[in-house]
C-alpha positions, 0 to 999 in steps of 0.5 A: 692514059697515053698521048699517042700523038700531038700536032701544034699549028701557030702555038706560041714559037712552034709554026708546025710541029708533030711528035709521035709519043713511042714510049714512057717516060718521053724526054724533051731536053734542050737549053731554056727558051727553046719551046719545051715548056711551050709544047708541054703547056699546049698539052696541058690546055688540051686537058685542062682548057686553060694554060698554067702560065697566063690567063690571055689566050692572045699570047698563045697564038703565034706572032701573025696567025690568026688562031692556034691549032692543037690536035692530039690523039690519046688512048685508054686501053683500046679506045682512042679520042681524037681532040682538035682544039682551036685557040683564037686571039679574040672571040670563042675557042672551039673544042672537038672530040672525035668530031663533036663539039665539047665543052671545056668543063668536060676535058678534064674528065675525058683526058686526066693530066697533072702537070708540075711546073716550076710555078707550082712553087706558088702552092706553097709560098705564093698568094691564096689564089694559086692554092684555091685554083689547085683546090678547083682543079681537083674538085672539078676532076672528080665530078663534071657537075661540080665542074659546073658549079665552079664555072657557074660560081665565078659567073654569079659572083661577078654579077654580084660584084657588079651590083654591089658597085652599082649599090655603092653609087646608088645608095637609095637602090633596093637590095632585093635583087642582091638578096637573090644573087646572094641566095644563088651564091650561098647555094653554089658556094655550099656545094663547092665548100663541101666538095673541098672539104672532102678533097682535103681530107682525102689529099693530106695523107696522101701529100704526107706519104708522097713528101716522106718518100721524096724527102727520105725524113720523118717530117709531117706534111699535111694540108688544111682549109682556112675558111671565111665561115666560123671554124668547125662549122658542120656541112649541114650549117655552111649555107646558114653560116654564109647567110649570116656573114652575108647579113653582117657584111652587107654594109661593108660589101657595098661600101667596097663593091666586093663579095667578102666572103665564100670559097673565092676568099678561102685558102688551102694551108700547106703544113710542114711540122705543124708550122705553115710551110709558106713562111717555115719551109726551105727552098728544097722542102718547098719544092718537095711539098709542091711536088707532093701536092701534085703526086697526090693529085695523081692519086685522086684522079686515079680514084675517080677517072674513067679514062685510067691513069692521068698523064703526068708532065714534070716540067723542069723538075729535077733541077731544083733537086739535090741528088738524093731527092732526084733519085728517090723521086725517079723511083717513086714515079714508077708505075705512072703509065704516061710520063713526060719530063722536060729538062735544060740538061739531061744529067739531072734526070735520074737513071731510073727514068729511061725513055726515048729523048727528043732534042728541042731547038728554036721551036722544033722537036726532033722526031 
């Protein structure tokens, strides 16, 4: 997959910007705070349907504007898609692909995309929610139906939590409705957890391969699941294990007004040399682990994508790596169909990555 062109109107600090992508890699260079990350954030939003930097769409719209517009043309082999996405500060966003209204959950399938950003350090050292989001993204990219399951799970979870809070304030109320929501949650949770296990099994050896290539060491890197159900529960026993936990924890859940087990409570553990990378990695090791996770995600998407290789964006990656890791990473990225790189200093980009450079200053990109 390649991005042919992109147009932003009223997005963050961009009033109106168009850019034609002539080659790969595409390199955006400029001082910090000028709009490089804002631009690639818009590309990611068009592919993923959400920002990697904020949960609020309101701040994506330029001050004084009622909406932000992103238009992109992408191509896989001879097939082109036109994407028109309108983001409002309040109310529903609209997504059209070739003029047809499209659901957000379908974007990842139509436009495969992987973004590595400084925030990805949270995949190694941050809270579990960051790793759950990563896992959910990989699962969703593998199957439209699983993407729907993840969205439905979040909806059922919110409704179940609302009911738990209600039962906390009215202890005499019947728990019959809670049982119904619990069964709905178990059904969705089981499919998500089975999919996550499959993803982890495929992701872990790829992570190890990429880490060794970038770090140039024999260190072992892997990922494992930490689940709220008992360890070694087989796939066909997940539903029963969850049902038992919900029965045991029902009183605690009502007292706390929250669902205490399920995939929203699980974690993906990144392991470096048999130790948790969250607490036993240097800055360079953690950065390399996070980057290797994204490259493993690229491999996973290639395996299942109907639209070719994902577009890969590296947002200010090289400044955090020493010269050796920069050079090895540059060579390791060979073969990616469309690579987009941002950098404050072009000198940090390895010589193996030669492409068209664009300067970004004050919300403007030279053509």
